[in-house]
GUNUNU-796542 format. One record per residue (C-alpha): residue in three letters; chain; x, z negated, y negated. Coordinates in steps of 0.25 Angstrom, whole numbers, plus 5000, padded with zeros to 4 digits. Example, Ala and Ser with C-alpha at 12.3 -4.5 7.8 and 13.67 -1.06 7.14 Angstrom:
2
(atom ala, A, (5049, 4969, 5018)),
(atom ser, A, (5055, 4971, 5004)),
This chain:
112
(atom leu, A, (5025, 4998, 5016)),
(atom val, A, (5014, 4994, 5024)),
(atom ile, A, (4999, 5000, 5026)),
(atom ser, A, (4987, 4994, 5035)),
(atom ala, A, (4978, 5003, 5044)),
(atom ala, A, (4967, 5001, 5036)),
(atom ile, A, (4976, 5008, 5024)),
(atom leu, A, (4982, 5019, 5031)),
(atom ala, A, (4967, 5023, 5036)),
(atom glu, A, (4963, 5024, 5023)),
(atom ile, A, (4975, 5033, 5018)),
(atom glu, A, (4971, 5042, 5029)),
(atom asn, A, (4957, 5043, 5026)),
(atom thr, A, (4962, 5045, 5010)),
(atom leu, A, (4969, 5056, 5017)),
(atom asp, A, (4958, 5062, 5024)),
(atom lys, A, (4950, 5063, 5009)),
(atom pro, A, (4946, 5077, 5002)),
(atom phe, A, (4956, 5073, 4991)),
(atom phe, A, (4968, 5072, 5001)),
(atom arg, A, (4964, 5084, 5010)),
(atom ala, A, (4961, 5094, 4997)),
(atom arg, A, (4975, 5091, 4995)),
(atom arg, A, (4983, 5090, 5006)),
(atom ser, A, (4983, 5095, 5020)),
(atom glu, A, (4980, 5088, 5033)),
(atom ala, A, (4993, 5089, 5037)),
(atom gly, A, (4999, 5083, 5024)),
(atom leu, A, (4990, 5072, 5023)),
(atom asp, A, (4992, 5067, 5038)),
(atom ala, A, (5007, 5068, 5034)),
(atom ala, A, (5005, 5060, 5021)),
(atom phe, A, (4999, 5049, 5030)),
(atom ala, A, (5009, 5052, 5041)),
(atom ala, A, (5020, 5048, 5031)),
(atom ile, A, (5011, 5034, 5027)),
(atom val, A, (5010, 5029, 5041)),
(atom gln, A, (5026, 5032, 5044)),
(atom val, A, (5030, 5023, 5031)),
(atom val, A, (5021, 5013, 5033)),
(atom thr, A, (5021, 5000, 5041)),
(atom val, A, (5005, 4997, 5046)),
(atom val, A, (5000, 4983, 5045)),
(atom asp, A, (4989, 4975, 5051)),
(atom leu, A, (4979, 4970, 5042)),
(atom ile, A, (4981, 4955, 5046)),
(atom thr, A, (4976, 4950, 5032)),
(atom asn, A, (4964, 4954, 5026)),
(atom val, A, (4961, 4955, 5012)),
(atom ser, A, (4948, 4954, 5005)),
(atom gly, A, (4942, 4955, 4991)),
(atom val, A, (4956, 4954, 4984)),
(atom ala, A, (4958, 4969, 4979)),
(atom thr, A, (4948, 4973, 4969)),
(atom his, A, (4944, 4985, 4979)),
(atom pro, A, (4941, 4980, 4992)),
(atom glu, A, (4947, 4992, 4998)),
(atom asp, A, (4963, 4987, 4992)),
(atom asp, A, (4959, 4973, 5001)),
(atom val, A, (4964, 4981, 5014)),
(atom ile, A, (4978, 4985, 5005)),
(atom leu, A, (4979, 4970, 5003)),
(atom ser, A, (4978, 4966, 5017)),
(atom thr, A, (4987, 4975, 5022)),
(atom ala, A, (4997, 4970, 5013)),
(atom val, A, (4995, 4954, 5015)),
(atom ser, A, (4994, 4959, 5031)),
(atom ala, A, (5009, 4967, 5029)),
(atom gly, A, (5014, 4952, 5021)),
(atom val, A, (5018, 4964, 5010)),
(atom asp, A, (5024, 4956, 4998)),
(atom phe, A, (5019, 4968, 4989)),
(atom leu, A, (5006, 4979, 4989)),
(atom val, A, (5010, 4991, 4981)),
(atom thr, A, (4997, 4999, 4977)),
(atom gly, A, (4994, 5009, 4965)),
(atom asp, A, (4980, 5002, 4964)),
(atom lys, A, (4981, 4995, 4952)),
(atom met, A, (4969, 4987, 4956)),
(atom leu, A, (4976, 4982, 4969)),
(atom gln, A, (4986, 4978, 4960)),
(atom gln, A, (4979, 4969, 4950)),
(atom val, A, (4977, 4960, 4962)),
(atom gly, A, (4993, 4956, 4959)),
(atom ala, A, (4995, 4950, 4972)),
(atom tyr, A, (4992, 4945, 4986)),
(atom gln, A, (4994, 4936, 4994)),
(atom gly, A, (5010, 4938, 4989)),
(atom ile, A, (5008, 4951, 4987)),
(atom tyr, A, (5010, 4959, 4975)),
(atom leu, A, (5003, 4971, 4972)),
(atom val, A, (5009, 4981, 4963)),
(atom ser, A, (5009, 4995, 4960)),
(atom pro, A, (5020, 5005, 4965)),
(atom arg, A, (5028, 5003, 4951)),
(atom glu, A, (5029, 4988, 4952)),
(atom phe, A, (5034, 4988, 4967)),
(atom leu, A, (5044, 4998, 4963)),
(atom asp, A, (5049, 4990, 4951)),
(atom val, A, (5047, 4977, 4962)),
(atom leu, A, (5058, 4987, 4971)),
(atom glu, A, (5066, 4991, 4962)),
(atom ala, A, (5070, 4976, 4955)),
(atom asn, A, (5072, 4971, 4971)),
(atom ala, A, (5082, 4983, 4972)),
(atom arg, A, (5089, 4978, 4957)),
(atom ser, A, (5090, 4964, 4963)),
(atom gln, A, (5095, 4968, 4977)),
(atom thr, A, (5106, 4976, 4969)),
(atom pro, A, (5120, 4969, 4969)),
(atom ser, A, (5123, 4967, 4956)),
(atom ser, A, (5137, 4973, 4951)),
């Protein structure tokens, strides 16, 4: 699970918006952000992607994936999923990724 500083900043800014502040305590939002930071690996953006995603703000998501050298970019964003694949990275929905994981687990299980 990888993330870039740019994406972390976007998450932090989003959690600071009135929508979330009205629904969760500051301590709860801080705890949520801290939980994210604990489970991710922050990668430096060494590759700049521009003009690939339908929405320009999604190019940083692709830049993060390429910079990290991942095989899959898992996203619920239907427009971003339409990219399909980019530089060997498959853009898939969470459901599709779960299917990949389950198929991999079945292929790793010894048959009787």
